BALOBA-1460 file (C-alpha; in Angstrom, 3 decimals):
// residues 414
<rec num="1" residu="m" x="99.545" y="68.062" z="100.366"/>
<rec num="2" residu="a" x="97.908" y="66.391" z="103.836"/>
<rec num="3" residu="g" x="100.338" y="64.014" z="105.443"/>
<rec num="4" residu="q" x="103.500" y="65.228" z="103.807"/>
<rec num="5" residu="s" x="106.640" y="65.832" z="105.284"/>
<rec num="6" residu="s" x="107.057" y="69.936" z="105.366"/>
<rec num="7" residu="e" x="110.091" y="69.775" z="103.335"/>
<rec num="8" residu="i" x="108.738" y="67.916" z="100.342"/>
<rec num="9" residu="t" x="106.430" y="69.646" z="98.002"/>
<rec num="10" residu="n" x="103.637" y="67.860" z="96.124"/>
<rec num="11" residu="l" x="105.409" y="67.497" z="93.150"/>
<rec num="12" residu="g" x="108.202" y="65.506" z="94.903"/>
<rec num="13" residu="v" x="110.911" y="68.238" z="94.776"/>
<rec num="14" residu="p" x="112.611" y="69.715" z="98.175"/>
<rec num="15" residu="d" x="111.133" y="72.988" z="99.202"/>
<rec num="16" residu="f" x="113.503" y="75.755" z="98.844"/>
<rec num="17" residu="e" x="115.097" y="75.911" z="102.010"/>
<rec num="18" residu="s" x="116.337" y="72.255" z="102.126"/>
<rec num="19" residu="h" x="116.940" y="72.331" z="98.324"/>
<rec num="20" residu="v" x="119.102" y="75.346" z="98.070"/>
<rec num="21" residu="v" x="121.211" y="74.488" z="101.324"/>
<rec num="22" residu="a" x="121.824" y="71.285" z="100.084"/>
<rec num="23" residu="v" x="122.788" y="72.141" z="96.431"/>
<rec num="24" residu="l" x="125.089" y="74.937" z="98.048"/>
<rec num="25" residu="g" x="126.942" y="72.506" z="100.419"/>
<rec num="26" residu="r" x="127.485" y="70.421" z="97.277"/>
<rec num="27" residu="l" x="128.710" y="73.147" z="95.412"/>
<rec num="28" residu="r" x="130.709" y="74.358" z="98.140"/>
<rec num="29" residu="a" x="132.213" y="70.717" z="98.760"/>
<rec num="30" residu="a" x="133.044" y="70.546" z="95.454"/>
<rec num="31" residu="f" x="134.839" y="73.488" z="95.026"/>
<rec num="32" residu="a" x="136.569" y="73.316" z="98.024"/>
<rec num="33" residu="e" x="138.218" y="69.637" z="97.115"/>
<rec num="34" residu="l" x="139.277" y="71.377" z="93.652"/>
<rec num="35" residu="f" x="140.980" y="73.893" z="95.518"/>
<rec num="36" residu="q" x="143.086" y="71.562" z="97.731"/>
<rec num="37" residu="a" x="143.972" y="69.277" z="94.819"/>
<rec num="38" residu="v" x="145.913" y="72.091" z="93.101"/>
<rec num="39" residu="g" x="147.414" y="73.262" z="96.138"/>
<rec num="40" residu="a" x="145.519" y="76.655" z="96.329"/>
<rec num="41" residu="d" x="144.420" y="78.204" z="99.308"/>
<rec num="42" residu="a" x="140.648" y="79.280" z="99.121"/>
<rec num="43" residu="t" x="141.368" y="82.210" z="102.307"/>
<rec num="44" residu="r" x="143.956" y="83.663" z="100.217"/>
<rec num="45" residu="p" x="142.585" y="84.476" z="96.693"/>
<rec num="46" residu="q" x="144.831" y="86.962" z="95.436"/>
<rec num="47" residu="d" x="147.528" y="84.491" z="95.857"/>
<rec num="48" residu="v" x="145.482" y="81.981" z="93.732"/>
<rec num="49" residu="a" x="145.540" y="84.476" z="91.066"/>
<rec num="50" residu="r" x="149.025" y="85.466" z="90.915"/>
<rec num="51" residu="d" x="150.120" y="81.634" z="91.261"/>
<rec num="52" residu="f" x="147.355" y="80.443" z="88.703"/>
<rec num="53" residu="g" x="147.665" y="83.425" z="86.721"/>
<rec num="54" residu="l" x="143.925" y="83.554" z="87.062"/>
<rec num="55" residu="n" x="141.475" y="87.117" z="87.329"/>
<rec num="56" residu="r" x="141.840" y="88.250" z="91.166"/>
<rec num="57" residu="t" x="138.173" y="88.876" z="91.264"/>
<rec num="58" residu="m" x="137.210" y="85.387" z="89.773"/>
<rec num="59" residu="t" x="139.264" y="83.803" z="92.471"/>
<rec num="60" residu="w" x="138.003" y="85.940" z="94.935"/>
<rec num="61" residu="k" x="134.221" y="85.789" z="94.217"/>
<rec num="62" residu="i" x="134.853" y="81.820" z="94.580"/>
<rec num="63" residu="s" x="136.841" y="81.875" z="97.901"/>
<rec num="64" residu="k" x="133.674" y="83.795" z="98.735"/>
<rec num="65" residu="v" x="131.247" y="81.220" z="97.703"/>
<rec num="66" residu="i" x="133.491" y="78.373" z="99.537"/>
<rec num="67" residu="c" x="133.927" y="80.351" z="102.093"/>
<rec num="68" residu="e" x="130.867" y="82.416" z="103.108"/>
<rec num="69" residu="p" x="128.214" y="80.648" z="104.994"/>
<rec num="70" residu="d" x="125.542" y="83.152" z="104.134"/>
<rec num="71" residu="a" x="123.769" y="81.518" z="101.453"/>
<rec num="72" residu="a" x="122.606" y="84.993" z="99.578"/>
<rec num="73" residu="a" x="126.179" y="86.264" z="99.414"/>
<rec num="74" residu="a" x="127.180" y="82.931" z="98.212"/>
<rec num="75" residu="v" x="124.970" y="82.852" z="95.462"/>
<rec num="76" residu="g" x="125.202" y="86.401" z="94.767"/>
<rec num="77" residu="n" x="129.073" y="85.774" z="94.243"/>
<rec num="78" residu="l" x="128.739" y="82.799" z="91.762"/>
<rec num="79" residu="p" x="130.512" y="83.732" z="88.769"/>
<rec num="80" residu="g" x="129.183" y="82.900" z="85.284"/>
<rec num="81" residu="r" x="130.117" y="79.871" z="83.482"/>
<rec num="82" residu="a" x="132.554" y="81.834" z="81.125"/>
<rec num="83" residu="g" x="134.605" y="82.507" z="83.761"/>
<rec num="84" residu="l" x="133.818" y="79.101" z="85.689"/>
<rec num="85" residu="n" x="135.019" y="77.334" z="82.517"/>
<rec num="86" residu="i" x="138.384" y="79.362" z="82.144"/>
<rec num="87" residu="v" x="139.057" y="78.456" z="85.826"/>
<rec num="88" residu="l" x="138.355" y="74.801" z="85.715"/>
<rec num="89" residu="d" x="140.500" y="74.866" z="82.378"/>
<rec num="90" residu="t" x="143.252" y="76.505" z="84.830"/>
<rec num="91" residu="f" x="143.058" y="73.773" z="87.306"/>
<rec num="92" residu="k" x="143.086" y="70.747" z="84.869"/>
<rec num="93" residu="r" x="146.286" y="72.332" z="83.321"/>
<rec num="94" residu="s" x="147.273" y="72.231" z="86.953"/>
<rec num="95" residu="g" x="146.847" y="68.679" z="87.463"/>
<rec num="96" residu="a" x="143.556" y="68.392" z="89.176"/>
<rec num="97" residu="p" x="141.957" y="64.908" z="88.677"/>
<rec num="98" residu="v" x="139.271" y="64.370" z="86.183"/>
<rec num="99" residu="a" x="136.808" y="63.185" z="89.018"/>
<rec num="100" residu="i" x="137.030" y="66.338" z="90.967"/>
<rec num="101" residu="l" x="136.539" y="68.539" z="88.162"/>
<rec num="102" residu="k" x="133.764" y="66.261" z="87.090"/>
<rec num="103" residu="e" x="132.011" y="67.196" z="90.418"/>
<rec num="104" residu="v" x="132.332" y="70.616" z="90.534"/>
<rec num="105" residu="r" x="130.247" y="70.660" z="86.924"/>
<rec num="106" residu="d" x="127.700" y="68.383" z="88.253"/>
<rec num="107" residu="a" x="127.653" y="70.900" z="91.250"/>
<rec num="108" residu="l" x="126.834" y="73.656" z="88.842"/>
<rec num="109" residu="a" x="124.348" y="71.422" z="86.994"/>
<rec num="110" residu="a" x="122.407" y="70.299" z="89.731"/>
<rec num="111" residu="f" x="122.484" y="74.723" z="91.231"/>
<rec num="112" residu="d" x="121.500" y="75.593" z="87.288"/>
<rec num="113" residu="a" x="118.507" y="72.387" z="88.208"/>
<rec num="114" residu="m" x="117.414" y="73.965" z="91.530"/>
<rec num="115" residu="q" x="117.337" y="77.584" z="90.150"/>
<rec num="116" residu="e" x="115.144" y="76.622" z="87.426"/>
<rec num="117" residu="v" x="112.899" y="74.564" z="89.487"/>
<rec num="118" residu="h" x="112.380" y="77.122" z="92.556"/>
<rec num="119" residu="a" x="112.891" y="80.766" z="90.756"/>
<rec num="120" residu="g" x="113.952" y="80.689" z="87.102"/>
<rec num="121" residu="d" x="116.642" y="82.930" z="86.552"/>
<rec num="122" residu="r" x="119.173" y="84.211" z="89.421"/>
<rec num="123" residu="d" x="117.406" y="87.495" z="90.086"/>
<rec num="124" residu="t" x="114.512" y="86.029" z="91.251"/>
<rec num="125" residu="l" x="116.565" y="83.469" z="93.161"/>
<rec num="126" residu="e" x="119.062" y="85.800" z="94.826"/>
<rec num="127" residu="a" x="115.761" y="88.211" z="96.101"/>
<rec num="128" residu="m" x="114.371" y="84.673" z="97.370"/>
<rec num="129" residu="l" x="117.757" y="83.981" z="99.029"/>
<rec num="130" residu="g" x="117.543" y="87.783" z="100.518"/>
<rec num="131" residu="a" x="114.310" y="87.111" z="102.179"/>
<rec num="132" residu="m" x="115.594" y="83.942" z="104.499"/>
<rec num="133" residu="s" x="119.215" y="85.119" z="105.103"/>
<rec num="134" residu="g" x="120.473" y="88.038" z="107.686"/>
<rec num="135" residu="g" x="123.864" y="88.834" z="106.620"/>
<rec num="136" residu="p" x="125.076" y="91.630" z="106.088"/>
<rec num="137" residu="d" x="125.818" y="90.631" z="101.785"/>
<rec num="138" residu="a" x="121.826" y="90.087" z="102.104"/>
<rec num="139" residu="y" x="120.991" y="93.039" z="103.706"/>
<rec num="140" residu="q" x="123.109" y="95.390" z="100.913"/>
<rec num="141" residu="q" x="121.159" y="93.148" z="98.288"/>
<rec num="142" residu="l" x="118.338" y="94.546" z="99.643"/>
<rec num="143" residu="e" x="119.464" y="97.986" z="99.524"/>
<rec num="144" residu="n" x="120.325" y="97.747" z="95.954"/>
<rec num="145" residu="q" x="116.855" y="96.188" z="95.195"/>
<rec num="146" residu="r" x="115.077" y="98.874" z="96.956"/>
<rec num="147" residu="k" x="117.666" y="101.201" z="94.991"/>
<rec num="148" residu="a" x="116.180" y="99.585" z="91.659"/>
<rec num="149" residu="a" x="112.646" y="100.154" z="92.828"/>
<rec num="150" residu="f" x="113.245" y="103.946" z="93.480"/>
<rec num="151" residu="r" x="114.542" y="104.209" z="90.207"/>
<rec num="152" residu="a" x="111.423" y="102.801" z="88.603"/>
<rec num="153" residu="n" x="108.799" y="103.950" z="90.818"/>
<rec num="154" residu="s" x="110.247" y="107.487" z="90.019"/>
<rec num="155" residu="a" x="109.797" y="106.476" z="86.356"/>
<rec num="156" residu="i" x="106.187" y="105.120" z="86.788"/>
<rec num="157" residu="w" x="104.708" y="107.317" z="89.258"/>
<rec num="158" residu="g" x="106.613" y="110.904" z="87.833"/>
<rec num="159" residu="v" x="108.387" y="112.219" z="91.378"/>
<rec num="160" residu="q" x="111.145" y="111.563" z="93.628"/>
<rec num="161" residu="a" x="112.591" y="113.310" z="96.788"/>
<rec num="162" residu="r" x="115.972" y="113.468" z="97.359"/>
<rec num="163" residu="l" x="115.049" y="113.286" z="101.595"/>
<rec num="164" residu="q" x="111.716" y="112.408" z="103.316"/>
<rec num="165" residu="v" x="111.834" y="113.655" z="107.395"/>
<rec num="166" residu="c" x="109.060" y="112.797" z="109.761"/>
<rec num="167" residu="v" x="109.977" y="113.837" z="112.792"/>
<rec num="168" residu="n" x="107.461" y="113.106" z="115.938"/>
<rec num="169" residu="m" x="107.955" y="114.864" z="119.800"/>
<rec num="170" residu="i" x="106.320" y="113.911" z="122.928"/>
<rec num="171" residu="a" x="105.976" y="115.739" z="126.030"/>
<rec num="172" residu="p" x="103.678" y="115.393" z="129.317"/>
<rec num="173" residu="s" x="100.214" y="117.188" z="129.152"/>
<rec num="174" residu="e" x="98.238" y="118.788" z="131.245"/>
<rec num="175" residu="d" x="95.966" y="115.950" z="131.334"/>
<rec num="176" residu="p" x="98.600" y="113.494" z="132.821"/>
<rec num="177" residu="d" x="97.103" y="110.411" z="130.726"/>
<rec num="178" residu="f" x="97.923" y="112.270" z="127.849"/>
<rec num="179" residu="v" x="101.071" y="113.709" z="126.093"/>
<rec num="180" residu="d" x="101.817" y="116.644" z="123.621"/>
<rec num="181" residu="l" x="102.890" y="116.219" z="120.314"/>
<rec num="182" residu="v" x="104.566" y="117.949" z="117.920"/>
<rec num="183" residu="w" x="104.381" y="116.363" z="114.249"/>
<rec num="184" residu="i" x="106.948" y="117.408" z="111.349"/>
<rec num="185" residu="s" x="106.858" y="115.787" z="107.642"/>
<rec num="186" residu="g" x="108.621" y="116.994" z="104.831"/>
<rec num="187" residu="l" x="110.230" y="116.086" z="101.260"/>
<rec num="188" residu="i" x="113.259" y="117.944" z="100.585"/>
<rec num="189" residu="d" x="114.692" y="118.615" z="96.840"/>
<rec num="190" residu="f" x="110.814" y="117.177" z="95.874"/>
<rec num="191" residu="r" x="110.740" y="117.298" z="92.177"/>
<rec num="192" residu="r" x="107.889" y="116.019" z="89.271"/>
<rec num="193" residu="l" x="108.661" y="114.180" z="86.574"/>
<rec num="194" residu="r" x="105.460" y="114.507" z="84.953"/>
<rec num="195" residu="r" x="103.651" y="118.003" z="85.078"/>
<rec num="196" residu="d" x="99.869" y="116.067" z="85.636"/>
<rec num="197" residu="a" x="102.088" y="114.538" z="88.797"/>
<rec num="198" residu="v" x="99.572" y="115.418" z="92.371"/>
<rec num="199" residu="w" x="101.221" y="114.134" z="95.390"/>
<rec num="200" residu="a" x="100.409" y="113.653" z="99.165"/>
<rec num="201" residu="v" x="103.745" y="115.486" z="101.229"/>
<rec num="202" residu="a" x="102.509" y="114.022" z="104.523"/>
<rec num="203" residu="s" x="99.208" y="112.672" z="105.893"/>
<rec num="204" residu="t" x="97.828" y="112.130" z="109.571"/>
<rec num="205" residu="r" x="95.252" y="109.675" z="111.301"/>
<rec num="206" residu="k" x="94.601" y="108.510" z="114.698"/>
<rec num="207" residu="v" x="93.750" y="104.944" z="115.352"/>
<rec num="208" residu="d" x="93.526" y="102.285" z="118.689"/>
<rec num="209" residu="d" x="95.359" y="99.098" z="118.860"/>
<rec num="210" residu="e" x="92.646" y="97.466" z="115.954"/>
<rec num="211" residu="g" x="93.510" y="100.304" z="113.371"/>
<rec num="212" residu="k" x="89.810" y="101.887" z="114.014"/>
<rec num="213" residu="a" x="90.170" y="105.611" z="113.472"/>
<rec num="214" residu="i" x="90.040" y="107.644" z="116.767"/>
<rec num="215" residu="p" x="88.642" y="111.520" z="116.378"/>
<rec num="216" residu="t" x="91.926" y="113.582" z="115.105"/>
<rec num="217" residu="g" x="91.127" y="116.685" z="117.854"/>
<rec num="218" residu="k" x="92.525" y="120.129" z="117.649"/>
<rec num="219" residu="i" x="95.703" y="120.507" z="115.530"/>
<rec num="220" residu="e" x="97.380" y="123.681" z="115.614"/>
<rec num="221" residu="s" x="99.946" y="124.927" z="112.698"/>
<rec num="222" residu="v" x="103.733" y="125.232" z="114.333"/>
<rec num="223" residu="d" x="104.290" y="128.271" z="112.423"/>
<rec num="224" residu="p" x="102.038" y="131.014" z="113.364"/>
<rec num="225" residu="a" x="102.084" y="131.982" z="109.967"/>
<rec num="226" residu="y" x="100.244" y="129.136" z="108.764"/>
<rec num="227" residu="s" x="97.336" y="129.032" z="110.856"/>
<rec num="228" residu="g" x="93.806" y="128.963" z="110.221"/>
<rec num="229" residu="d" x="91.648" y="126.561" z="108.779"/>
<rec num="230" residu="d" x="92.006" y="128.169" z="105.288"/>
<rec num="231" residu="n" x="95.954" y="127.167" z="105.073"/>
<rec num="232" residu="a" x="98.111" y="124.266" z="105.024"/>
<rec num="233" residu="p" x="100.086" y="123.989" z="107.778"/>
<rec num="234" residu="l" x="103.716" y="124.632" z="106.464"/>
<rec num="235" residu="m" x="106.630" y="125.421" z="108.574"/>
<rec num="236" residu="g" x="107.363" y="128.219" z="105.908"/>
<rec num="237" residu="s" x="111.295" y="129.221" z="107.130"/>
<rec num="238" residu="f" x="111.986" y="126.039" z="106.125"/>
<rec num="239" residu="c" x="109.957" y="125.719" z="102.709"/>
<rec num="240" residu="s" x="111.251" y="127.069" z="99.173"/>
<rec num="241" residu="d" x="110.999" y="129.838" z="97.556"/>
<rec num="242" residu="p" x="108.370" y="130.756" z="96.155"/>
<rec num="243" residu="t" x="105.996" y="128.609" z="98.733"/>
<rec num="244" residu="p" x="104.875" y="125.296" z="97.562"/>
<rec num="245" residu="e" x="101.148" y="124.973" z="96.310"/>
<rec num="246" residu="l" x="99.669" y="122.617" z="98.872"/>
<rec num="247" residu="r" x="95.695" y="121.615" z="99.261"/>
<rec num="248" residu="l" x="93.680" y="119.859" z="101.922"/>
<rec num="249" residu="n" x="91.871" y="116.540" z="100.712"/>
<rec num="250" residu="q" x="90.049" y="114.524" z="103.691"/>
<rec num="251" residu="g" x="89.576" y="110.963" z="103.044"/>
<rec num="252" residu="a" x="86.784" y="108.567" z="103.586"/>
<rec num="253" residu="d" x="89.398" y="106.715" z="105.181"/>
<rec num="254" residu="g" x="89.876" y="109.272" z="108.087"/>
<rec num="255" residu="i" x="93.202" y="110.198" z="106.740"/>
<rec num="256" residu="l" x="94.172" y="113.962" z="106.073"/>
<rec num="257" residu="r" x="96.071" y="114.384" z="103.474"/>
<rec num="258" residu="y" x="98.100" y="117.527" z="102.796"/>
<rec num="259" residu="e" x="98.795" y="117.578" z="98.691"/>
<rec num="260" residu="l" x="101.524" y="119.306" z="96.099"/>
<rec num="261" residu="v" x="99.607" y="120.168" z="92.964"/>
<rec num="262" residu="e" x="100.726" y="119.908" z="89.561"/>
<rec num="263" residu="g" x="103.384" y="122.084" z="88.273"/>
<rec num="264" residu="p" x="106.319" y="122.337" z="86.294"/>
<rec num="265" residu="i" x="109.089" y="119.249" z="86.371"/>
<rec num="266" residu="g" x="112.848" y="118.890" z="86.411"/>
<rec num="267" residu="n" x="115.353" y="120.651" z="88.895"/>
<rec num="268" residu="t" x="114.563" y="123.797" z="88.086"/>
<rec num="269" residu="a" x="111.541" y="123.172" z="89.717"/>
<rec num="270" residu="a" x="112.547" y="121.084" z="92.750"/>
<rec num="271" residu="m" x="111.007" y="122.244" z="96.035"/>
<rec num="272" residu="t" x="111.107" y="121.276" z="99.602"/>
<rec num="273" residu="c" x="107.903" y="120.975" z="101.553"/>
<rec num="274" residu="i" x="107.920" y="120.859" z="105.573"/>
<rec num="275" residu="i" x="104.636" y="120.544" z="107.480"/>
<rec num="276" residu="g" x="104.362" y="120.757" z="110.976"/>
<rec num="277" residu="i" x="101.229" y="120.523" z="113.398"/>
<rec num="278" residu="f" x="100.941" y="120.254" z="117.107"/>
<rec num="279" residu="g" x="97.788" y="118.880" z="119.426"/>
<rec num="280" residu="r" x="97.992" y="119.111" z="123.073"/>
<rec num="281" residu="a" x="96.769" y="116.351" z="124.839"/>
<rec num="282" residu="f" x="96.573" y="114.876" z="121.642"/>
<rec num="283" residu="v" x="97.483" y="110.631" z="122.018"/>
<rec num="284" residu="r" x="97.303" y="108.939" z="125.187"/>
<rec num="285" residu="r" x="100.488" y="108.699" z="127.924"/>
<rec num="286" residu="t" x="98.516" y="105.947" z="129.884"/>
<rec num="287" residu="k" x="97.081" y="102.399" z="128.894"/>
<rec num="288" residu="v" x="93.247" y="101.815" z="128.434"/>
<rec num="289" residu="p" x="91.510" y="98.928" z="126.995"/>
<rec num="290" residu="g" x="91.900" y="98.823" z="123.355"/>
<rec num="291" residu="d" x="94.782" y="101.145" z="123.573"/>
<rec num="292" residu="t" x="97.698" y="100.362" z="124.996"/>
<rec num="293" residu="i" x="100.722" y="100.555" z="122.316"/>
<rec num="294" residu="g" x="102.099" y="103.894" z="121.197"/>
<rec num="295" residu="e" x="103.417" y="104.008" z="117.812"/>
<rec num="296" residu="h" x="104.047" y="106.791" z="115.556"/>
<rec num="297" residu="l" x="104.184" y="106.531" z="111.949"/>
<rec num="298" residu="a" x="106.220" y="107.812" z="108.677"/>
<rec num="299" residu="r" x="104.149" y="107.256" z="105.839"/>
<rec num="300" residu="l" x="106.350" y="106.023" z="102.847"/>
<rec num="301" residu="y" x="104.855" y="106.612" z="99.680"/>
<rec num="302" residu="t" x="107.108" y="108.912" z="97.896"/>
<rec num="303" residu="p" x="110.224" y="107.366" z="95.847"/>
<rec num="304" residu="a" x="112.847" y="108.770" z="98.040"/>
<rec num="305" residu="e" x="116.517" y="108.463" z="98.113"/>
<rec num="306" residu="l" x="116.832" y="108.657" z="102.001"/>
<rec num="307" residu="l" x="114.352" y="108.802" z="104.792"/>
<rec num="308" residu="i" x="114.995" y="110.406" z="108.320"/>
<rec num="309" residu="h" x="112.528" y="109.594" z="110.772"/>
<rec num="310" residu="d" x="112.986" y="110.593" z="114.266"/>
<rec num="311" residu="l" x="111.249" y="110.373" z="117.854"/>
<rec num="312" residu="f" x="112.063" y="112.851" z="120.751"/>
<rec num="313" residu="v" x="110.796" y="111.844" z="123.257"/>
<rec num="314" residu="h" x="110.924" y="114.495" z="127.045"/>
<rec num="315" residu="k" x="112.834" y="112.272" z="129.844"/>
<rec num="316" residu="d" x="109.634" y="112.446" z="131.778"/>
<rec num="317" residu="i" x="107.783" y="109.887" z="129.663"/>
<rec num="318" residu="t" x="110.247" y="107.287" z="130.734"/>
<rec num="319" residu="n" x="107.917" y="104.322" z="129.168"/>
<rec num="320" residu="a" x="108.958" y="105.369" z="125.274"/>
<rec num="321" residu="h" x="112.638" y="105.912" z="126.129"/>
<rec num="322" residu="d" x="113.217" y="102.449" z="124.611"/>
<rec num="323" residu="p" x="111.252" y="102.437" z="121.380"/>
<rec num="324" residu="t" x="111.679" y="99.691" z="118.807"/>
<rec num="325" residu="i" x="111.306" y="100.117" z="114.737"/>
<rec num="326" residu="h" x="109.396" y="98.282" z="112.392"/>
<rec num="327" residu="l" x="108.378" y="98.430" z="108.581"/>
<rec num="328" residu="y" x="105.293" y="97.385" z="107.174"/>
<rec num="329" residu="d" x="104.156" y="96.981" z="103.904"/>
<rec num="330" residu="q" x="100.464" y="99.077" z="103.312"/>
<rec num="331" residu="l" x="100.071" y="97.240" z="99.445"/>
<rec num="332" residu="p" x="96.185" y="97.011" z="99.347"/>
<rec num="333" residu="i" x="96.011" y="93.053" z="99.264"/>
<rec num="334" residu="a" x="95.512" y="93.592" z="102.837"/>
<rec num="335" residu="p" x="93.491" y="95.693" z="104.983"/>
<rec num="336" residu="p" x="95.925" y="98.863" z="106.044"/>
<rec num="337" residu="y" x="98.228" y="98.161" z="109.074"/>
<rec num="338" residu="p" x="97.316" y="97.931" z="111.809"/>
<rec num="339" residu="v" x="94.116" y="96.393" z="110.865"/>
<rec num="340" residu="c" x="95.393" y="93.006" z="109.468"/>
<rec num="341" residu="g" x="97.561" y="92.818" z="112.787"/>
<rec num="342" residu="r" x="100.903" y="93.230" z="114.015"/>
<rec num="343" residu="e" x="102.123" y="90.167" z="113.163"/>
<rec num="344" residu="r" x="101.916" y="90.502" z="109.588"/>
<rec num="345" residu="s" x="103.515" y="92.478" z="106.403"/>
<rec num="346" residu="e" x="106.975" y="93.450" z="108.476"/>
<rec num="347" residu="l" x="109.326" y="93.742" z="106.048"/>
<rec num="348" residu="p" x="113.313" y="93.018" z="106.405"/>
<rec num="349" residu="f" x="115.643" y="95.920" z="106.827"/>
<rec num="350" residu="a" x="118.829" y="95.798" z="109.049"/>
<rec num="351" residu="e" x="119.097" y="99.412" z="110.088"/>
<rec num="352" residu="s" x="118.674" y="99.767" z="113.666"/>
<rec num="353" residu="v" x="117.376" y="102.433" z="115.654"/>
<rec num="354" residu="q" x="120.029" y="105.187" z="116.383"/>
<rec num="355" residu="a" x="120.187" y="106.590" z="120.129"/>
<rec num="356" residu="l" x="120.911" y="110.479" z="119.359"/>
<rec num="357" residu="g" x="121.153" y="111.872" z="123.037"/>
<rec num="358" residu="h" x="119.885" y="114.923" z="124.144"/>
<rec num="359" residu="g" x="118.617" y="118.312" z="122.327"/>
<rec num="360" residu="s" x="118.481" y="119.290" z="118.825"/>
<rec num="361" residu="r" x="122.665" y="120.159" z="118.472"/>
<rec num="362" residu="s" x="123.103" y="116.477" z="118.511"/>
<rec num="363" residu="a" x="120.126" y="115.597" z="115.836"/>
<rec num="364" residu="v" x="122.482" y="116.487" z="112.746"/>
<rec num="365" residu="v" x="121.565" y="115.512" z="109.277"/>
<rec num="366" residu="p" x="124.303" y="116.280" z="106.773"/>
<rec num="367" residu="e" x="121.905" y="115.999" z="103.661"/>
<rec num="368" residu="f" x="119.950" y="118.734" z="105.301"/>
<rec num="369" residu="p" x="121.844" y="121.316" z="107.313"/>
<rec num="370" residu="r" x="118.772" y="123.445" z="108.797"/>
<rec num="371" residu="y" x="117.140" y="120.034" z="110.549"/>
<rec num="372" residu="g" x="118.247" y="120.964" z="113.972"/>
<rec num="373" residu="a" x="116.616" y="124.626" z="113.359"/>
<rec num="374" residu="i" x="113.577" y="122.677" z="112.556"/>
<rec num="375" residu="i" x="113.493" y="120.906" z="115.945"/>
<rec num="376" residu="d" x="114.355" y="124.583" z="117.535"/>
<rec num="377" residu="s" x="111.527" y="126.139" z="116.009"/>
<rec num="378" residu="a" x="108.876" y="123.659" z="117.068"/>
<rec num="379" residu="c" x="110.181" y="123.676" z="120.822"/>
<rec num="380" residu="e" x="109.948" y="127.303" z="120.609"/>
<rec num="381" residu="r" x="106.526" y="127.322" z="119.488"/>
<rec num="382" residu="l" x="105.315" y="124.650" z="122.067"/>
<rec num="383" residu="a" x="107.860" y="126.576" z="124.986"/>
<rec num="384" residu="w" x="110.093" y="123.266" z="125.434"/>
<rec num="385" residu="d" x="113.469" y="123.011" z="126.056"/>
<rec num="386" residu="p" x="115.080" y="121.194" z="123.525"/>
<rec num="387" residu="k" x="117.936" y="119.274" z="126.084"/>
<rec num="388" residu="a" x="114.742" y="117.771" z="127.431"/>
<rec num="389" residu="f" x="114.601" y="115.191" z="125.029"/>
<rec num="390" residu="l" x="115.885" y="112.464" z="124.103"/>
<rec num="391" residu="g" x="116.388" y="111.570" z="120.455"/>
<rec num="392" residu="f" x="115.990" y="108.177" z="118.357"/>
<rec num="393" residu="r" x="116.470" y="107.557" z="114.934"/>
<rec num="394" residu="f" x="115.732" y="105.511" z="112.345"/>
<rec num="395" residu="r" x="117.752" y="105.958" z="108.617"/>
<rec num="396" residu="l" x="116.559" y="103.948" z="105.646"/>
<rec num="397" residu="k" x="118.033" y="104.499" z="102.302"/>
<rec num="398" residu="y" x="115.083" y="104.153" z="99.286"/>
<rec num="399" residu="p" x="112.280" y="103.380" z="101.762"/>
<rec num="400" residu="p" x="110.179" y="100.683" z="99.873"/>
<rec num="401" residu="i" x="107.110" y="102.160" z="98.891"/>
<rec num="402" residu="p" x="104.303" y="101.646" z="100.103"/>
<rec num="403" residu="s" x="105.174" y="101.210" z="103.620"/>
<rec num="404" residu="v" x="104.963" y="102.583" z="107.214"/>
<rec num="405" residu="a" x="108.050" y="102.717" z="109.339"/>
<rec num="406" residu="l" x="107.223" y="103.141" z="113.325"/>
<rec num="407" residu="f" x="108.241" y="103.845" z="116.228"/>
<rec num="408" residu="r" x="106.950" y="101.525" z="118.680"/>
<rec num="409" residu="y" x="107.029" y="101.433" z="122.729"/>
<rec num="410" residu="p" x="104.009" y="100.457" z="125.279"/>
<rec num="411" residu="l" x="101.619" y="103.031" z="127.032"/>
<rec num="412" residu="a" x="102.647" y="103.508" z="130.759"/>
<rec num="413" residu="d" x="100.325" y="101.418" z="133.465"/>
<rec num="414" residu="r" x="97.763" y="104.568" z="134.908"/>
């Protein structure tokens, strides 16, 4: 409402951030005063459990509420009312003043009121707190929520994968303003949960800074055995046997999709499907108006337990030796990234870019032992020395869908 303080809603209730800080501050203070009143050390929850005959998990949780500065972690550890009543009754018998016990109960009632006003239930409240928090407990909560989403999405869409991999490799081109590109994408241990599930194992598109499609140019298969317009560019020796059946779908949105067709379900029909393509002078190395940023995307549309998204940069392309990683939602409520802008729709995550060092030998993926051989195969096809490349990795458990994970770096000046 115009003219109001930003901390007050039009209902006269404090905004969420202000309200939760005030309520948690009161709750921490009340619990801390209670512990002090009975001679309990909140920093030694095991001793408290032993001295007062309480459950160790319960005293540990209350200790976290008192000592943990992160709001999401504090709320996530707040015990249920039945357990708290046991603690309060025990401390009452140990001589805790009535006034302090009343303040704890009043602080808990204030917490319940805040939760009801802003969230309605504990799960929603914890999700809201996770979005405003940056602590390790909050990020663990984000992973737990992504895991729950993975299970639900697997059931809804009828597919899931143990691992999704996406690899981009860039090296100098004969044209000094461009780079040659290898792009590898795949699903490992992909299985259908419904026979009618058709699924795009990979897709590709080129865009400028504003998200406008750029002509794709000539694409060739990394595996010569799967060259030609009539073949999907599989890396056959790294796919499961029998070879997965794919069909090509060129959408009106400019995205080229490689689709796994309908088929049998369950573990006995699980498959591994790896696609590899390359293009000479395929993406820009130097800036021009409207095209100043280098980005390499992994499109996350498949429920997967783990994402491995790697970027291998030739040692001579120094402008790309310090890439950043970003995660954007791709919900249809806004134009697809990057049309809506690079400042909108970023999703929170704790994971950072991992420097792999030189060559394929350092690019170990324990969940897929043949991964390094895939990189070597691509380098052999393009006559590249694997040791000439620096590797960077983004590893994310239960990647959210639909979204895109992307490496970003500035293009070089001409």
